[in-house]
N, C-alpha and C positions, 0 to 999 in steps of 0.2 A: 505472424500477424494474428492478433486475436480476432476471432469471428464475432459478428454482431450477436449471434445467439449466446456465445460465452459471456459477452459483455452484459447482456440482459440478465443472465443467470447471476453474475457477480453483483449487479445492481440490486436484484431481488433479494439476494442473501444479505446484502448490507442493510436494506430497508427492513427486512425481517428482524435482523439483530437490533437495529435501532428501535423498532416497535417493542421488542422484548425488554430493552432497557427502559423505555418510556413506561411500560406496564408495571415494572417493579419500582420505578422511581415515584416517591410520593408527590402529590401536588404541592406547589409552592404555597406558603401560608396565605398570601393575598388571594389566590384563586379559591382555596377551600373556604376561607372566611367570607369572601364575596358571595359564594354559592349558598352558604348557610344563612347569612344575614338576609339575603333577598329571597330565600325560599325556592331556589331554582330546582332542587331535587324534588320537592313536593309539587312544584308546578309541572315538571315533566311527568311525575306519577299521575297527577290529575288528568293531564292531557291524554296520556296513554289509556287511562280508564275510559275517558269519553270516546276515544277512537274505537275501543273494543266494544263499547255499548252500542254506538250508533253505526259503526262500519260504513263510513261515508265513501262514496265513489272517488272523491278527490280529497285525500287526507290532508294535503298541504293547505288547500283552501279552507278546509274545516278547522284546522288548527289556527290559521290566521284569524278567522272569524271568532273562534273561541277566545283568543287573546284580546281581540278588540272589544268584545261585549261581555265576556264572562268575568265574574268576581268569585274566585275560588274560596274566598274567606267569607262570603255572604252566608248568613244563617239559613239552614234548611232543617226545619224542626217539625216533628209530628208530636201532637199531644193526644194520647190515647187513654182510655180508661173505661170502667163500667158506667152505666147510667147513673146520673146524679153525683158523679165524682168531681164535677167542676168543668165539664166540657159539654158541648151540645152536638147532637147528631141528627141527620135527616135521612130517611130511607129512600134511596134511589138505586136502580139496578146497577150491578157491579160494572158492566161494560160502559154504561153511560157515565158513571162516576169517573172511571179511569179516563175517558175521553175529555170530559169537562175539566178535570184536574190537569191533564197534560196540556190542554189548550191554555188554561189560565196560568200555569207555571212557566209557560214558554214566553209570556209577555216580558217586555224589557224591564218593567219595574221589579218583577220577581227575580229575574236573572241578576240584576244589578244590586238590589237591596236585600234579597233573600225572601224566605217565606215561612209561614207557620201553618201547617195543615192540621185542622182540628177534627178529631173523631174519625179519621180515615188513615189507614185501612182498618176495617172491622174484622177481616178474616184473611185466611191465607191466600185465597183467590185474588182478592183485591191487592194484597201486597205484591203478588207475582205480576199482576197487571201493571202496577207502578214501576216495578223493576224492568219489565220488558219495554216500557216507554222511556227508560233511561232516567227514572226519577228515584233517587235513593237518598233518604234524609241523613244528615250528619249526626243529628241528635234525636232520639225518640224518648219522650217523657211518658212514662206509664203511671198514671195515678191509680191508687188503690185505697180501699176502705172496707170495713166489715159490711156484709150485706144488710144487717139490721140498721146500720147508720144510713146507708144509701136509700133504703126503703123509707126511712123516716124523713130524709131530706126530700125525696120525691113528693111525699104527701104535702109538703109546704109550698110547692111550686104553684104560681098563678100566672095566667096569660092575659095580656091586654088584647082583646079581640080587635081593637081599632088599629094598633101599631104592630101587633104580633110580638111585642117585647115580653120577655119572661122575667118575672119577679119572684121573690120568695118571702114567705111570711116571717121568717126569722132573720135571714141574712141580707135581704135586699128589698126592703119594703119601700114603695114610692112615697115621697113627701107630699105629692099633690093629692088632695082629697077626691078630686074628680076621677083621677086615675084609679085610686083605691076602690071607688064605688063600682067601676065597670070591670074589675078583674074577675076572672072565672078560673075554675080549676080545670086543667086539661083533661079531656075524656080518656086519653090513653095512659094516664098516670095513676091508675088504681093500683093497690098493693099487688093484686094478682098479675096485672100487666107488667109491673116493674120486676116482679119475681121471674116472670117468663123471660124478660130481656136479660136479667142477670144470669140466668141459666145458659142462655145462648152465648153471652160474653165469656163465661167461664169455660165453655166448650171450645171456643175459638182462640182464647188467649194463649195457650201453650204453643200453638203453631206460629202466631205472630211473634211471640217471645223468641222462638228458635230462629226466625228469619233475622230479627233485629238485635240479637243478644249482644253483639259487639258494640253497638252504639246506643244501647237502651239503659235507662236508669229508672227504677221504681221509686216513687215518692208517695209517702202516706198523705192522703188527702183529708184525713180525719184530724185536722188541726187548723188553727187560724189561717185564713187565706194569705195573710202577709208572710207567714212562715213558709207556706207552700211556695209562694212566688219567689221568696229568697232562695230556696233550694233549687227551684227550676232555673232561675237566672244563673246561679253558680255553675250548674251543670252545662247549660247551653253556651256559656261563655268559655268553657274549657275546650282544649284541643286534644283530639285523640292522638295516641302515640303514633309517630310516623315511622315508615320503613326506610326513610331517607338516611344516607350516611351521616354519622354524627361523631365528631371527634371532641371529647370533653376538654374544655379549657376553663378550669375552675379557679375562682379567686376567693380566698378566705380572708375576711377583714374582721378585726375585733380587738378589744383591749388585751393587754398581757394577762395570761392566766385563764383565758376563756376557753381553752381546749382546742385551739386551731390545729396545733401540731398533731395531737392524737387523732382528730378526725381526718386530717390529711393522710396520715399513715393508714388508717382503716380504708379510706377510699382508694388509695394507691394499691393496697394489697388486694382488694376485691376486684377492682376494674383494670388493674395492670396499667395505670397511668403513672406518669413520672411525678414524684413528690419533690417539689422544689421549695425549700425554705430560704428566703433571701439571705438571712444572716449566716446560715450554714454554707450557702453558695460562696459568700465572700471569704469565709475561713478556708474553704477548700481551694479557692483560687490562690490564696497566700501559701497554703501548705504545698501546692503543686508547683510553686515558683513559675507560674505563667507570667506573661508580660503584663497582663492586667493585674495579676496578683501582686506584682512588684509595686505597681502604682497604688494599690489598695493597702498594702502592708503598713505604711506609716500611720494611716488613720486607725487601723485596727489596733496597732501597738499603743497608740496614744489615747485610745478610747473616744476619739472624735468621730462624728458622723462622716460616713463616706460620701463624697459628692455625688449628686444625682446622676451626672453624666457617666461616671464610672460604673455605678450600679446598673444603669440602663444598658450600657455596652455589654456588661457581663450577662444580664438577663436576656438580651436580644440574642447573644451568641448561644446561650444554653437552650432557649426555647426554640431556636432554629435547628437544633440538632435532630438527627433522624428519629431517635426514639420519641421525642416530644411531638414531632410532626405525625408519626405513625400511630402512637398510642394516646396522645393527649397529655395534659398536665394538670396538676393542682398546685397553686402558688400561694404562699403565705408570707407575711413580713414586708410586702410592698404591693401597692403604694401606701404611704403613710399620710399623704395629704392630696388635695385635688390637683395640685400642680404636677405631682408625680404621676397621677392618673392620666392627666392630659399628655404627658410625655410618653406613657405607654401607648396611648391611642395613636399618637403621631408615629410611633415606631411600629404601628400595625400589630400590636400585641393586644388583641381584643378578647377578653374572656366571654364565654357564652353562658356562664352561670356565676353569679356573684352572691356571696353569703356574708351577712353581718352577724357576728356573734354578740349577743347581749347578755351581760352578767352584772348583778348588783355589786356596788362598791364593796360592801362588807364581805361578799363571797370571794371577790378577787383578793382582798387583803388576807383572808383566811387561807386561801390556796397558796399564795406566794410567800407570805411572811413566815410560814411554818415549814418551808422546804429546807431540806438539809442534804449535804453530800458527804459520802464517806471518802476521804482523801486517799485511802489505801486501795479500795476496789473501784472507786468511781460510781458506786451504786447510789441512787437517789432515794431519799426517804421523806416522810412527812410526819410531823409530830402528832397529828390527829388521825389522818387517814391511813398512813403506812409507817408506823413507828419502827425503829430499829429493833431487830429480834433479840439482841443481847445488850447488857449494860456496857460491855467492852466497846461494842460498835457505837452505842449511844454516846459514850464519852468522847470519842474522837470525831464526831460529826461536825461539819463546818457549814456556815451559811454564806452563800454567795452575796457579796456586797450589794448587787442589784436587787436582792430580795429583802433588803432592809426597808422598813415602812416608809421612810423618808424618800428613798429612791423610787419605790413603787408609786408613790403619790406623784412624783415628778413625771414619770412615764404616763400615768393615767391622765394627768392634766394636758399633756401634749396630745394624747389620743382624742380626748373629749373636745379639745379646741378645734380639731380637724374633721371629726366624724360627720358632722352635719353637712358640710360641703361635699364630702365623699358620698354620702347617701343621696344627695341631690344629683351628683354626677352619674351614679349608677342607679338609675331609676327603676330598672327591672330586677333589682336585687331581692333576695329572699332574706327573711329575718329569723334568726335561730335563738330560741330560748336555751342558753348554754348552762342554765342552773338546773340540770336534771341528769338522769342517768346517761352516760356516754353512748350507750347502744340505742337508746330512744332518740337521741340527737342524730346518730348515724342514720337511722331509718328515715327520719324526716329529710335529711340532706339527700339521701339516696332517691327518695320519691321525687324530689325537685329536679334531680339530674336526669332521670329517665323520662319524665313527662315534658311535653313541649311547653315553651313559654306561651302565655296568653297572647292572642292575636291583637295587635294595636291597629286602630283605624287612624289613618293620617288625613 
């Protein structure tokens, strides 16, 4: 008779084996997709950061309150820079500053809607005080301009002694004559006083830059304010790269000849994702004599479009394979219209990066109509960009019927009739100028893959 101790040992061994299997088994597609779409990994990371910063006695209660009141996507911005760079400062002792700011930023409106902190911190001590209070900005804008420009700007400042509002003789002159008459030049804005402040700023700037370098962007303030604002907005609306797990699911859409296949091959090679061309997938299914391949073969042989339901079954089967789940994928050739896109969505095949390749009509015709194939070697040539090396090879080259101008035009008409609805369906898509060097295109695509998507407010 087996002893209770032995039984428990067997049970523990079985559980350990099951845990090992679970650890090596990838998450099912719906779970991974759900976590990525709703930012669960980032949410957990943010909550862990808050726990480590605040070290609450009751972590569970702290996390519950965090989820109830906190908005992890709310902006937290510092605007810094030297005197007269486009921000205002007030001299208050460091400790008092930190207490005032911590109290103000703890209010519900700042937690829910976010905040912009102007002119603070001014030095390393103030920055450390903010961090020790659990206040760390997501974006730090550092304005800069030549000292000569800043001194000249300071000379034009005027103060309304009645309202304490600051104006400028060049950039912000009041329209009210009564206000104009009472404006005075601030006493502390002499050239000597401004030079002294600039010297102090330049002494403190390297320390602040070192603390915030991962979230900081320097912007030239010596340009029209509209341009400065545009650059600031573009930066603060961006999202920093996350350490959360990310499995690329990339979709390339575009007209024939726009270079989707080449870019898919480059992405697959560098990032070890699975390259799936829908047309090639259909041909492989036929060549492998699979059950689905037998159903697809009559359509391939006759040149007729393969029904969507068969294509979708084939894609679902392929994208659910272990290599696609583990490494991610890049798909081209499907969907061709919004109905097919909706079918992908229903099948829970949701790309997290979508690219539309744009190429002028004339460039497409030039690329495709001049393609030729050597029937002996299978090598591909182009009469302009890659001509055959010898007259003998040139004489035996053949053109694929689909590359005749009439057939190219038919394919383009089908694409252009569907692309607007597809663009509306994939609203987060990136747009690629495909009429440039392939490696320039690749660098753009790569930058869009590794950076997070902009945060949308619902």
